[in-house]
C-alpha positions in Angstrom: 125.2 87.3 100.8 122.4 89.1 102.1 123.2 92.1 100.0 123.6 90.3 97.4 120.2 89.0 97.7 118.9 92.9 98.9 120.2 93.8 95.3 118.7 90.8 93.5 115.5 91.8 94.7 115.8 95.6 94.1 116.9 94.6 90.3 113.9 92.6 90.2 111.7 95.4 91.7 113.1 98.1 88.7 112.1 95.5 85.8 108.9 95.2 87.2 108.0 98.6 87.3 110.3 99.0 84.2 112.4 101.3 85.6 116.0 102.1 83.8 118.7 101.5 86.4 119.9 105.0 86.3 116.4 106.4 87.0 115.8 105.7 90.6 119.5 105.9 92.6 119.6 103.0 94.8 122.1 102.5 98.6 122.1 99.4 99.8 122.7 99.8 103.8 122.8 96.7 106.2 121.6 96.7 110.2 122.3 93.4 112.2 121.5 92.9 115.7 118.8 93.0 118.2 116.3 96.5 118.6 115.4 96.9 115.4 113.5 100.0 115.7 116.0 101.8 117.0 118.6 100.8 114.2 116.2 102.0 111.7 115.2 105.4 113.7 119.1 106.1 113.9 120.0 105.4 110.3 117.3 107.9 109.8 118.3 110.5 111.8 122.0 110.2 110.5 121.0 110.3 106.8 118.5 112.9 107.2 116.0 110.9 105.6 112.5 112.9 104.8 110.8 109.6 104.4 110.6 106.2 106.1 109.4 103.6 104.0 108.1 99.8 105.0 106.0 97.2 104.2 103.7 96.7 106.7 103.8 93.2 109.0 101.2 91.1 108.8 98.5 90.9 111.3 96.1 88.4 112.2 92.9 90.4 111.3 94.8 91.7 108.3 93.8 95.5 110.4 96.0 97.4 112.4 100.0 97.3 113.2 102.3 94.9 114.8 105.2 96.0 117.5 108.3 96.8 115.6 105.6 99.0 113.0 104.3 101.0 116.0 107.6 101.0 117.6 108.1 103.2 114.0 105.2 105.2 114.4 106.2 106.4 118.1 109.8 106.8 117.4 110.8 108.4 113.8 110.6 112.0 113.7 109.9 111.8 109.8 106.9 111.2 108.0 106.2 107.1 108.0 104.8 105.0 105.1 103.4 101.5 105.9 102.6 99.6 102.9 100.1 97.0 102.2 99.4 95.2 99.0 97.4 97.7 96.5 95.9 95.9 93.4 94.5 98.9 91.9 96.6 101.1 89.1 98.4 103.5 90.4 96.2 106.3 88.4 93.4 104.7 90.7 94.7 104.6 94.0 92.5 106.1 96.4 93.9 108.3 99.1 92.5 110.1 102.1 93.5 112.7 105.3 92.0 112.4 108.4 92.4 116.1 110.0 91.3 117.9 113.3 90.3 121.4 112.4 89.8 122.1 116.2 93.0 121.6 117.5 93.8 124.2 120.7 97.4 124.1 120.2 99.8 125.6 117.4 101.4 122.6 116.7 98.3 120.6 115.9 97.0 123.2 113.7 100.3 123.4 111.8 100.0 119.3 111.6 96.6 119.6 110.3 97.7 121.9 106.9 100.8 119.6 106.7 98.3 116.7 106.1 96.3 118.2 104.1 99.7 119.1 101.8 101.0 116.1 101.9 98.0 114.5 101.1 96.8 116.6 98.2 100.5 115.9 96.4 100.3 111.8 97.0 96.5 112.2 95.7 98.2 114.0 92.5 100.3 111.3 91.6 97.4 109.3 92.3 93.9 109.5 90.9 93.9 112.8 91.8 90.9 112.7 93.7 91.5 113.5 97.9 89.0 112.0 100.1 89.0 114.7 103.1 87.8 112.9 106.8 86.7 115.1 109.5 85.3 114.0 112.9 82.8 116.3 115.5 80.5 115.5 118.2 78.5 117.1 121.0 80.2 115.5 124.0 77.9 116.3 126.8 74.4 115.6 124.6 74.2 111.8 126.4 74.4 112.9 129.7 72.2 116.2 129.2 69.4 113.8 127.9 69.6 110.7 129.7 71.0 112.0 133.2 68.2 111.9 135.7 69.9 115.4 137.4 70.5 117.0 134.1 67.0 119.1 133.4 67.9 120.8 130.0 64.6 121.0 127.2 64.9 119.3 124.3 65.0 121.8 122.2 67.9 123.2 123.8 70.0 120.3 124.0 69.4 120.0 119.9 70.6 123.5 119.7 73.7 122.6 121.6 74.1 119.8 118.9 73.4 121.7 115.7 75.8 124.7 117.0 78.1 122.2 118.0 78.2 120.8 114.3 78.0 124.3 112.6 81.3 125.0 114.9 83.6 122.2 113.7 82.0 122.5 110.2 83.4 125.8 109.7 86.6 125.3 111.7 87.3 122.1 108.6 86.4 124.8 105.5 88.5 127.1 107.3 91.4 124.7 107.3 90.7 123.5 104.0 90.7 127.3 102.3 93.8 128.3 104.7 95.5 125.2 103.3 95.5 126.9 99.7 95.0 123.0 98.7 93.2 122.5 95.0 92.0 119.6 93.0 89.0 117.1 93.3 88.4 116.5 96.7 85.5 115.4 98.6 84.9 116.0 102.3 83.2 113.7 104.5 82.3 115.6 108.1 81.7 112.6 110.5 79.9 112.8 113.6 81.4 110.1 116.4 84.6 109.6 117.8 87.5 109.6 115.4 89.2 106.5 116.5 85.9 104.6 115.6 84.3 106.5 112.6 87.9 107.4 110.9 88.4 103.7 110.0 85.1 102.8 109.5 84.8 105.4 106.8 88.6 104.2 105.8 86.8 101.1 105.0 83.4 101.9 103.2 85.3 104.4 100.9 87.9 101.4 99.6 90.7 104.1 100.4 94.2 102.4 99.8 96.2 104.9 101.7 95.3 106.8 104.4 97.4 109.9 105.7 97.0 111.0 109.6 99.1 112.4 112.5 100.2 110.4 115.3 101.5 112.5 118.6 99.4 113.3 121.2 101.2 116.5 122.8 104.4 117.7 121.4 107.1 117.3 123.9 105.6 115.0 126.4 107.6 111.3 126.1 104.8 109.6 127.5 102.6 110.9 124.8 104.6 110.0 121.3 101.0 108.9 120.4 98.0 110.3 121.6 95.1 107.5 123.3 92.3 108.7 119.7 95.9 108.0 117.5 96.6 104.3 118.8 93.1 103.4 119.1 92.7 104.6 115.4 95.7 102.6 114.0 94.4 99.6 115.4 91.1 99.7 113.4 93.3 100.7 110.3 93.3 97.9 107.2 94.9 100.1 104.3 98.3 101.7 103.4 99.1 104.0 106.1 101.3 107.5 105.7 102.0 109.1 109.3 102.8 112.7 110.0 104.4 114.0 113.2 104.4 118.0 113.9 106.5 120.4 113.8 108.8 120.5 116.8 108.7 116.7 117.4 112.1 115.1 118.7 112.7 111.2 118.7 113.8 110.1 122.3 116.2 108.0 120.0 119.5 109.2 119.3 121.3 109.3 115.9 124.7 108.0 118.1 
């Protein structure tokens, strides 16, 4: 009975999207039992899927993601697309990507490039316009300006802030150039903490889909999601396409 209802849902979706029955090959597999996130990830691993798409579970405030979605973001080795309703026509859908061009780890650099490639490809199937968000800050500014023990001239602090901005902007431009991505894009070089600035900008720009990375430190199970990414995810209102770096190994096993 469950399989019949699923097939009826698939058929109604194909009809609503005006897809021919043979245009999209559909296979229905039913998993029953506890630990749904683990079961889903095991299926992804066994069938070597490249992308997991799931409807985001509704939250009380309409922001962030609930437990099952967060588990999938932590455990799934392939990109995870958590979808929220989008009222715009496909050709008007707004795609954004958040990147860190100053990552000190090679895996972080490669992930930033992959995020740009993936978001560019996705934007090209939608409105064609890609929004690139990157954050920067001068972390010592508050201490230098307000500490009673620091006696650094204001001009020197201002020069440090300006230098940090130039370095971050240069790194972002180098990353975009290295990615080789073309097409229409808008670059927002935002000052502030990523976990605060990224959700705020995603809201203000009315993005429909945000592409971002989630892994804190590759190969360390306790850091499957970094603190910055975790805090950012709590405030996201739009759909999310999350990617992990090359070399990520899920703690879940296929069998």
